[in-house]
MARGUTI-462357 format. One record per atom (N, C-alpha, C): z, y, x; residue in one letter. Coordinates in steps of 0.05 Angstrom, whole numbers, padded with zeros to 5 digits, always signed. Layout:
ZYXA...
This chain:
+00000-00024+00016M+00000+00000+00001M+00000+00026+00018M-00015+00044+00008N-00015+00070+00022N+00013+00080+00023N+00022+00090+00049K+00048+00098+00051K+00056+00123+00032K+00036+00137+00025R+00039+00162+00009R+00043+00154-00021R+00037+00128-00026L+00042+00118-00054L+00071+00106-00057L+00085+00101-00037I+00111+00089-00039I+00131+00104-00054I+00133+00131-00047A+00154+00149-00060A+00147+00150-00090A+00121+00158-00099P+00114+00160-00127P+00119+00133-00141P+00113+00111-00128A+00118+00085-00140A+00148+00079-00148A+00164+00087-00127L+00194+00083-00130L+00204+00103-00152L+00194+00127-00152I+00204+00146-00172I+00194+00137-00200I+00169+00127-00203G+00159+00115-00228G+00175+00093-00236G+00181+00073-00219L+00196+00050-00228L+00224+00056-00236L+00238+00071-00220L+00267+00078-00226L+00268+00094-00249L+00250+00113-00255G+00249+00129-00279G+00246+00114-00304G+00227+00094-00302A+00220+00078-00323A+00243+00058-00329A+00255+00049-00308A+00278+00029-00312A+00300+00043-00324A+00306+00070-00317T+00326+00083-00331T+00323+00087-00358T+00299+00096-00366L+00292+00102-00393L+00294+00076-00410L+00285+00053-00399A+00286+00028-00411A+00315+00019-00416A+00331+00025-00398Y+00360+00018-00401Y+00371+00035-00424Y+00364+00060-00425L+00376+00077-00445L+00365+00067-00473L+00341+00059-00474G+00330+00049-00499G+00344+00023-00508G+00348+00005-00488T+00364-00021-00494T+00392-00014-00504T+00405+00006-00491W+00432+00013-00500W+00433+00021-00528W+00412+00038-00536Q+00413+00048-00563Q+00408+00026-00581Q+00389+00004-00574V+00388-00020-00592V+00413-00034-00595V+00428-00036-00574Q+00457-00047-00577Q+00475-00032-00596Q+00473-00006-00592R+00487+00013-00612R+00480+00010-00638R+00453+00006-00643L+00444+00003-00670L+00458-00022-00684L+00459-00045-00668S+00471-00069-00679S+00500-00063-00685S+00514-00049-00666W+00542-00044-00670W+00548-00025-00695W+00528-00006-00700K+00532+00011-00721K+00525-00004-00747K+00508-00020-00748Q+00500-00035-00773Q+00523-00054-00780Q+00537-00064-00760D+00562-00080-00766D+00582-00062-00779D+00587-00037-00769I+00607-00020-00780I+00599-00015-00809I+00574-00006-00815L+00565+00000-00841L+00568-00022-00861L+00563-00048-00851T+00568-00070-00867T+00596-00074-00876T+00615-00069-00856Q+00642-00070-00861Q+00653-00048-00881Q+00639-00023-00878I+00646-00002-00895I+00638-00009-00923I+00615-00019-00926D+00604-00024-00952D+00620-00047-00968D+00630-00067-00949A+00646-00089-00962A+00675-00077-00970A+00684-00058-00955T+00710-00045-00963T+00707-00028-00991T+00685-00013-00991I+00680+00004-01015I+00679-00012-01041I+00665-00036-01038A+00661-00054-01060A+00681-00075-01066A+00703-00073-01049G+00726-00092-01052G+00739-00088-01078G+00759-00108-01082D+00776-00109-01106D+00793-00084-01106D+00792-00070-01128P+00810-00046-01131P+00839-00051-01127P+00853-00033-01115Q+00883-00037-01107Q+00898-00014-01121Q+00923-00017-01123P+00939+00006-01131P+00943+00028-01112P+00949+00052-01119L+00951+00072-01099L+00973+00068-01079L+00965+00067-01051P+00987+00059-01034P+01008+00079-01031P+01032+00071-01024V+01056+00087-01020V+01056+00099-00993V+01053+00082-00974M+01049+00091-00944M+01021+00095-00939M+01014+00121-00930I+00987+00130-00926I+00978+00126-00897I+00955+00115-00891D+00945+00112-00865D+00914+00118-00868D+00906+00142-00862P+00875+00149-00863P+00857+00131-00849P+00866+00124-00827T+00848+00107-00809T+00845+00080-00823T+00866+00069-00832E+00863+00040-00844E+00854+00042-00872E+00861+00062-00886Q+00855+00063-00916Q+00830+00079-00924Q+00815+00090-00907K+00792+00103-00913K+00772+00086-00929K+00762+00095-00950Y+00743+00079-00969Y+00760+00057-00984Y+00785+00057-00983M+00800+00037-00997M+00795+00038-01027M+00785+00018-01041P+00782+00017-01071P+00807+00017-01086P+00809+00035-01108L+00832+00038-01123L+00827+00035-01152L+00847+00027-01167A+00847+00028-01196A+00869+00046-01205A+00867+00068-01219L+00888+00085-01226L+00888+00088-01260L+00912+00089-01270S+00917+00095-01297S+00935+00120-01298S+00926+00140-01314G+00942+00163-01316G+00929+00185-01333G+00932+00209-01322T+00921+00233-01338T+00907+00252-01319T+00884+00260-01330I+00869+00279-01316I+00881+00308-01328I+00891+00322-01309E+00906+00346-01318E+00888+00372-01317E+00898+00392-01330E+00882+00417-01333E+00876+00428-01304E+00855+00443-01302G+00848+00456-01275G+00827+00441-01261G+00813+00456-01244A+00791+00444-01228A+00784+00463-01205A+00775+00449-01184L+00764+00464-01161L+00736+00456-01160L+00718+00478-01153Y+00688+00472-01153Y+00677+00475-01126Y+00665+00452-01116V+00655+00451-01088V+00625+00453-01090V+00612+00472-01078L+00583+00477-01079L+00568+00455-01063L+00550+00440-01077V+00535+00418-01065V+00506+00421-01076V+00489+00401-01066S+00464+00399-01076S+00460+00368-01083S+00449+00362-01106A+00441+00336-01113A+00413+00331-01113A+00403+00309-01108K+00377+00301-01104K+00362+00302-01130K+00339+00315-01131F+00323+00320-01156F+00336+00338-01175F+00358+00349-01170V+00373+00368-01187V+00374+00395-01178V+00383+00397-01152G+00387+00421-01138G+00417+00428-01137G+00422+00454-01135A+00449+00464-01131A+00468+00457-01154A+00492+00452-01150G+00511+00447-01170G+00539+00445-01158G+00557+00430-01171W+00586+00432-01163W+00595+00405-01163W+00612+00396-01144R+00629+00373-01146R+00655+00386-01159R+00667+00371-01178V+00691+00379-01191V+00715+00365-01184V+00734+00378-01173V+00760+00363-01165V+00782+00373-01181V+00795+00353-01196S+00817+00359-01214S+00843+00345-01205S+00866+00356-01214P+00889+00340-01209P+00893+00315-01226P+00900+00293-01217F+00904+00269-01232F+00933+00259-01229F+00947+00257-01251Q+00975+00246-01249Q+00975+00216-01256Q+00986+00199-01237T+00987+00170-01245T+01010+00165-01266T+01010+00140-01274E+01031+00132-01295E+01059+00133-01281E+01061+00131-01256D+01087+00133-01243D+01093+00158-01232D+01076+00179-01239G+01083+00207-01234G+01074+00219-01208G+01056+00204-01194R+01044+00217-01170R+01020+00232-01179R+01016+00253-01164R+00992+00272-01170R+00973+00274-01145R+00949+00266-01150V+00927+00264-01127V+00905+00280-01138V+00886+00286-01118L+00862+00299-01124L+00840+00278-01134L+00828+00285-01154L+00808+00268-01166L+00779+00281-01163L+00760+00270-01150D+00732+00281-01148D+00718+00265-01173D+00711+00284-01192R+00702+00273-01217R+00669+00270-01217R+00657+00281-01195G+00629+00279-01196G+00615+00306-01196G+00590+00307-01202F+00572+00330-01201F+00564+00339-01226F+00563+00366-01230I+00554+00380-01252I+00533+00403-01245I+00513+00407-01259P+00493+00427-01252P+00506+00455-01252P+00494+00473-01239D+00503+00499-01233D+00512+00514-01260D+00495+00508-01280D+00500+00525-01306D+00522+00513-01321D+00535+00489-01315R+00557+00479-01328R+00585+00487-01315R+00583+00505-01296K+00611+00509-01283K+00629+00521-01303K+00623+00537-01322S+00642+00549-01339S+00645+00531-01364S+00635+00509-01367A+00639+00491-01391A+00666+00480-01390A+00678+00475-01414P+00705+00462-01415P+00705+00435-01406P+00728+00425-01393L+00729+00399-01379L+00749+00384-01395L+00745+00358-01397Y+00764+00340-01411Y+00790+00337-01394Y+00812+00340-01408A+00838+00335-01394A+00852+00315-01415A+00863+00293-01403G+00878+00275-01420G+00879+00248-01406G+00888+00227-01420P+00890+00201-01409P+00864+00191-01398P+00864+00176-01376A+00840+00165-01366A+00845+00140-01347A+00827+00124-01345E+00827+00100-01326E+00806+00106-01306E+00814+00105-01280V+00796+00113-01257V+00794+00090-01238V+00769+00084-01230T+00766+00065-01206T+00751+00085-01187T+00760+00082-01162G+00746+00098-01142G+00754+00090-01112G+00751+00109-01095N+00757+00102-01068N+00773+00128-01055N+00791+00119-01039L+00805+00139-01023L+00787+00150-01002L+00787+00175-00997H+00767+00186-00979H+00780+00211-00964H+00771+00214-00939W+00780+00237-00923W+00753+00249-00912W+00739+00262-00928P+00713+00274-00919P+00715+00293-00896P+00697+00292-00879D+00696+00310-00855D+00669+00329-00859D+00671+00348-00875E+00649+00362-00885E+00645+00390-00872E+00668+00400-00859R+00666+00427-00849R+00657+00429-00820R+00638+00445-00816T+00627+00450-00787T+00632+00478-00780T+00623+00488-00758S+00627+00515-00750S+00609+00534-00766S+00587+00524-00781S+00572+00541-00796S+00580+00539-00826S+00599+00526-00832T+00610+00524-00862T+00625+00550-00869T+00617+00564-00889P+00632+00588-00897P+00661+00583-00906P+00675+00603-00904D+00705+00600-00914D+00702+00599-00945D+00721+00582-00955N+00722+00579-00984N+00730+00605-00997N+00719+00611-01019D+00725+00637-01035D+00744+00625-01059D+00770+00624-01051V+00790+00613-01070V+00789+00630-01093V+00789+00657-01092A+00791+00675-01117A+00768+00669-01136A+00746+00663-01126K+00725+00658-01145K+00720+00628-01150K+00737+00611-01139N+00736+00584-01144N+00710+00573-01134N+00702+00581-01110T+00678+00569-01097T+00687+00558-01069T+00685+00533-01068W+00691+00517-01044W+00666+00507-01031W+00666+00507-01006F+00642+00498-00989F+00647+00470-00977F+00670+00462-00977A+00678+00434-00967A+00702+00424-00981A+00704+00398-00982R+00729+00386-00994R+00750+00384-00974R+00763+00407-00970D+00785+00412-00952D+00812+00402-00965D+00817+00378-00961I+00838+00364-00975I+00866+00379-00975I+00873+00387-00951A+00900+00401-00949A+00901+00428-00967A+00879+00443-00964A+00878+00468-00978A+00876+00462-01009A+00862+00442-01016M+00859+00435-01044M+00884+00425-01058M+00898+00410-01042S+00924+00397-01052S+00943+00420-01055S+00945+00439-01035D+00961+00462-01041D+00955+00477-01064D+00929+00482-01069Q+00921+00496-01091Q+00927+00482-01120Q+00924+00456-01121L+00930+00442-01145L+00958+00428-01147L+00972+00433-01126N+01000+00420-01126N+00999+00391-01127N+00981+00377-01109T+00982+00348-01108T+00989+00338-01081T+00990+00312-01079E+00991+00299-01053E+00964+00306-01039E+00965+00306-01014P+00939+00309-00999P+00922+00284-00998P+00916+00275-01022L+00900+00247-01025L+00876+00256-01044L+00852+00247-01036L+00829+00250-01053L+00818+00223-01061L+00817+00218-01087V+00805+00194-01099V+00776+00203-01108V+00756+00191-01097V+00727+00197-01107V+00722+00176-01127V+00716+00186-01152A+00713+00166-01174A+00687+00150-01173A+00688+00125-01180R+00665+00108-01184R+00662+00103-01215R+00680+00105-01228A+00679+00103-01258A+00704+00117-01269A+00700+00131-01292I+00723+00142-01308I+00719+00136-01335I+00740+00128-01348D+00741+00121-01376D+00763+00137-01389D+00757+00156-01409P+00730+00160-01419P+00713+00176-01399P+00686+00171-01400A+00668+00182-01382A+00666+00215-01388A+00664+00228-01365D+00661+00257-01365D+00633+00266-01376D+00632+00280-01400E+00607+00289-01409E+00592+00307-01392E+00565+00302-01385G+00550+00320-01368G+00555+00315-01338G+00570+00297-01331F+00576+00292-01303F+00558+00271-01292F+00552+00272-01267T+00540+00250-01251T+00558+00243-01230T+00568+00216-01230L+00585+00208-01211L+00573+00209-01184L+00589+00216-01164M+00579+00217-01137M+00598+00200-01119M+00598+00172-01124P+00617+00156-01108P+00613+00154-01079P+00633+00144-01066V+00633+00142-01038V+00613+00118-01030V+00595+00123-01011D+00577+00103-01001D+00572+00108-00973D+00558+00088-00959S+00554+00092-00930S+00526+00105-00922S+00511+00115-00942S+00486+00126-00940S+00487+00152-00921S+00508+00166-00925G+00514+00193-00911G+00524+00191-00883G+00528+00164-00874I+00538+00161-00846I+00515+00159-00828I+00513+00177-00808P+00489+00178-00790P+00485+00151-00774P+00461+00141-00774N+00453+00117-00760N+00425+00122-00747N+00423+00138-00727D+00397+00145-00713D+00392+00131-00691D+00406+00107-00685H+00401+00094-00660H+00374+00083-00658H+00360+00073-00678L+00333+00062-00675L+00314+00083-00666L+00318+00110-00679N+00301+00130-00670N+00304+00137-00640N+00329+00139-00632Y+00336+00144-00605Y+00324+00124-00586Y+00325+00098-00594A+00314+00076-00577A+00283+00079-00574A+00271+00084-00596I+00241+00089-00597I+00235+00112-00578I+00250+00134-00579T+00245+00158-00562T+00248+00149-00534T+00269+00135-00525W+00272+00130-00497W+00252+00111-00487W+00243+00090-00504Y+00223+00071-00496Y+00197+00087-00493Y+00191+00103-00511S+00165+00120-00510S+00166+00136-00485S+00187+00150-00477L+00187+00168-00454L+00184+00149-00429L+00194+00123-00431G+00189+00106-00408G+00162+00099-00403G+00146+00096-00426I+00117+00090-00425I+00101+00115-00414I+00109+00139-00425V+00096+00162-00416V+00104+00166-00387V+00126+00161-00377W+00133+00164-00349W+00117+00145-00332W+00112+00121-00342L+00096+00103-00325L+00066+00113-00324L+00056+00123-00346L+00029+00133-00348L+00025+00158-00329L+00044+00176-00329M+00043+00198-00313M+00044+00192-00283M+00063+00172-00277T+00066+00162-00250T+00037+00152-00240T+00025+00135-00260G+00000+00125-00252G-00022+00146-00247G-00022+00167-00263V-00041+00190-00258V-00034+00202-00230V-00009+00207-00225W+00001+00220-00200W-00009+00202-00176W-00005+00175-00177M-00011+00158-00156M-00042+00157-00151M-00056+00159-00174R-00085+00158-00171R-00098+00183-00158R-00085+00206-00165R-00093+00230-00150R-00085+00228-00121R-00062+00218-00114I-00055+00216-00085I-00075+00197-00073I-00082+00175-00084A-00100+00157-00072A-00127+00170-00066A-00135+00187-00085K-00161+00199-00081K-00161+00224-00063K-00135+00231-00053G-00133+00251-00035G-00134+00280-00047G-00128+00280-00075T-00129+00306-00088T-00101+00317-00093T-00080+00305-00081D-00051+00316-00085D-00038+00312-00059D
């Protein structure tokens, strides 16, 4: 081999090997993430449990619940967007269980023009999941509590506002059903899983790296570089 080609060949091979390693690592991460999502889906769809006394957000996130009690007066409105509908509101109300505990109940979605509509308050049976959503980012506006416009489900602030425990139950079913509501139950679809895209990107870059290295070596061999 032309001595002038040794350095480009090494650079090409090392670069391609590095990119291939990164792609393979992302494939492994994809398998790991899919296992996690499968476990989450199994938890969400599990047999409903009573509201736990000892709270552990790490262990109890997505825990399925069955609650009997009363949907109380009052609601907080979280600005969201629903597919095929557009802007609207998640409605979060206080819910008192039969044993006197008060928690936050995410009742689902209503269109924007129903924000001022009266809400049902009274006895209800709820199945749902405990959830600790992480929706606030550096670009999320501050909640306008005076206008009852919330931009994230900030559990601590909401529980202070409605005088409940800092626990959020996202409804999967409510009996009697809330008129005009679309339930927005917990699922795994919103959990990012971009590892396949990352893997394709790294492998593609590896191929491009090899092609560019080939062009470079060809130019050197022809004495044009």
